[in-house]
N, C-alpha and C positions, 0 to 999 in steps of 0.2 A: 503494498499499501500506499505509496509517495506520500506528500507531504500535501502539498497542493488538493487532495483526496479529504481533507480534516479538515477544508476552509468551510466551511457551513457546519462543521460539530458544538460549536461556542454559541454561533443563533439558534440551533436545535435545545438542547442544551437549556438554555435562559428562558426561552419561549414554552417548553414542556415546565420547564418547575412554576413562569409566574402563572401558567394554566391552572397547573393540578391544586398548586395554591389558589389561586379566587378558582375553583369550583367550588376546590372540600371547606375555602371562610371563603365564599361568595362577600363577608361587610366586608371583609380586603381587598375586595375588585380596583376602588376607583383610589382606596393609597397607591397601590400594585400601579396604575397607572398615571396619576401622580407622581412621585416617586419618579418612574422612569423618564416619564418627556421633558419632567424636570434637568437633571441627569441625561438627554441626548442634548437637549438642548446647553446645555453647563459644554457636555464636550464640545460646541458645535463655535460657542465660543470663544471657546480655551481653541479651537485648533486656524479658526480665523485670527486671533493674536497672532499668536507663533506662524501666520503662514508674513502677518508684516511687520514682522523682525526678520534676524536672518537667521531664526531658528531653522532646523530643517522640522517641515512634521513629522509627526510621527504618521508611523504605516497601519498603528496599530488603531489611529482614534478614528479610523470611517468604520473600522468594523464594529466596534462600539457601538456610537451611533446605529447605525444599523441597528443591532443586537438589544437595544437601547428601547430602540419605537418600536422595531417589531415586539417585542414584550411588551408593552404602555398598546398594542394595540391590542392582545390575545387579552388583555385586563379591563379595556374598554369594552371590546367585544364580550367577554361578561357583566359585566357593567351592565347595561345597556338588556341582555335578556332577565337579569333573574328581577325589575321588578311583573314581568308576565308570567315569571313564575312565580315565584312569590300570591300572585294576583291569580294563580292557576292551584298553584298549593294550596289555596286557604278552604277549594273545595273538599281537603279530603277528612275519610267517615259521614262527607253527605249522603244521599242518594239523587246523583248528576247524573246532566244532560248533556252530549258533549259530539256536536256536529265537526266531522275531522273527516281528512283526506292521510286515506292508508299508503304508510312511505312502503314497507319492507315487504315482503312475502310471510304465507302463516302459513303459521306449522304446532303441531297438534301440543301438550303443551301438558305434561305427568294432573292434571287434574283432568284429561280430555278436554277444556272445552281450546279452541283455536282462539293462539294469539299472534297480532301485531301489528305494532309500529302503527303509529296516527304521528300529526297535524295536526290541532286546536286551530277549527276556528273560528268554533263560540263555543262558551260553556257555560255552565248557571243551574237552576234547583230545573224542574221541571214545566217547560212552559215556562222558564224565567232568562235564557238564557247574553250572555253578552259578548261582543266580539272580544274575542282570545288567544291569541295564534303562542303553542306551545306542544313542545315533546312530549305521545302519555304513550304507554303501552297497554291494548285493551286486550278484554279475552273474550270468546263470545260462547253458546251452543257453534259444534262443527256445520257450512250455513255454504252453500257456494255464491257465488256473489264480490267478496270483502277484496278487491287482489290489488293491487299494489295500483294508485293514483282513483280510484276510486273515494266519488263523496262516500258516506254514511252520517248516519245517527244512528245512535247507542244511546241507553239510560241503566243505571247499574249506579252500584256501589261505590264510589273512589276510594281508593287508599294515597298515604302520601309517598314519595318516598324519599330514601335519607340523599345527605350530600357527597353531593360527587355521580348521583345518579344522569340513566339521560334522560329519560321520561321523569316528567317535576307531578305525575298522577297514572295513577295502577287502578285502570278498571274494571269491573268483570260485572259484563253486561247483564241483566235478564229482558232486558228489550235492543234488537240491531235489526238496521233497517240500510239498505243499501239507496243511495237519494238519488246519484248517478254516478249510472258503470262507471268502469273507465274507459275514456274514450284514446283517440292520437295511438302515437304506438303503445302507450303504456295497451290496450284497448288488443292489437296487433301486437304484444309480445306476450299479453293472457292466452290470446287466439295459439301458435304460437307451443305457449306451456305445454297448453290444456293438449295439445298435439299427440304432446311425446308421450308426456303421463299416459293417455288412452292407449297410445302404443305399447308405452314398455306396460302395464296392465294385464297385455300378454301374454309372457313372457308367466314359464314356471318359475316360484316362491323359490328360495323368499326373493331371488333380483326381480323382479314387476313392483312388490313397495320399496325395494331398498334404488330402483336405479332410478327413481322421478329425484330421491332425495340427494343422492351420490350432483349428478350433474346439473339442477339446476334450482336445488333445496324447495323442493314438497314431499313435504316428511307427508299430508297428510291418508299413501294410501298405505305406509309403516304401518305392519300389525303391532296389537298393545308385548302380546311374545317375541317379537322381533326388538322391540324400541326393547324389553324391557332387560334381553340376554342385548342388549353395544349397549347398555348401562352400567352391566354386572361385569362385564369386558373390557368397558375400560375406548369402547369402540364412538362412541353419541357422535365424537365430533368428529366424526366424518361426514354425517348430514346439516351437523351444523352450522358447516364454515358456507350453510346455501349451495355447494359445488362447486364453491374455489380449489378444490382438491385436485378435481380429473381434471381442469384449463392448469394446474400449473403440475401437476403429475404425466400431464399427459408433451405438455413443452417438452421434459429430462429426454421422451426419448425423439427427437427431432435432433437425430446428433449428422446428419448429411451433412457436406460443404456445401454442397450444390442445393437445398435448402432455404438453408441459412442465407448464403448468398442473398436466393429469389424472399426468401423475408425480407431484408435489409434495404432491399429496392422498390416496397411499398411506400408512397408517399404516411407523413408526420398523420396528415388525417385520412389518413385513411384508418392510420391501423386508429385511433382516436375514434370512427366510427365505430369499429368493428368489441374496440374493448371494453364501449358504450351496450351495444347492438349486448355486448353476454351482461353483463348486470343487470340488463334489463330485465334476461330470459331468468335469469338468479333473485330478480329480487332486488335486486345493492342498490337501486343509486334512483333517484330523484333530480330533476332535472336543475344543472348549476354548473357554474364553469370546470375545463374538466382541471 
């Protein structure tokens, strides 16, 4: 490993450290942002002062400015998101109505419910919802239609999560309905996914139920007996990674120099489209910057 390969290490360590601190201690987010921002301004002022003198500017000064600025940005992101999360968390311990967009693939939990992540559009007591955008985890009785990108409405008991959890609430739904089915690329991905699962179910067991979980992260076809056996043997992570195992392991077989040469000629834009397509099928991507 060359020295230049480590040039992003200080940035990564600083941002992750500040983000971890702010997530676990949300009250410290604004203080961290202020300290890091003030530090970046102070370093810039020091560099400008040295530039006006005969002293040689420090090469580490620019890196320090970038590190402090990025850390301040991470703290600001937590600070701006926290008020809405706190507002949604106040609904914990109550029966709530949630209108949200599904943001992940669904899987059957140990309690027999269908679990998935969602981003709320409105939260509140039944019939009295207010606009609020925060990540939640929702469990419903198994049914079709709750695909990535669908707009849903659920009513159920909400439970507040601990600091550091991605979801602000966990909702155990007693009522659930699809308000607006997934559309656009999400509908196309869902159609391909269902077609793959349907054909996989024609295979002999246990491969019929296991293959959809390995390839596209759909574990609904896995029988309770097979699920218990996988947990006992410590192999449940094979489907928990939402199909990424097959994608990564499959790449290890591409040893041909000719094939590798062909792959390197694929334009970066096309590679990005292919990657986004795989993530859509696995239910692990929502629209956003690359």
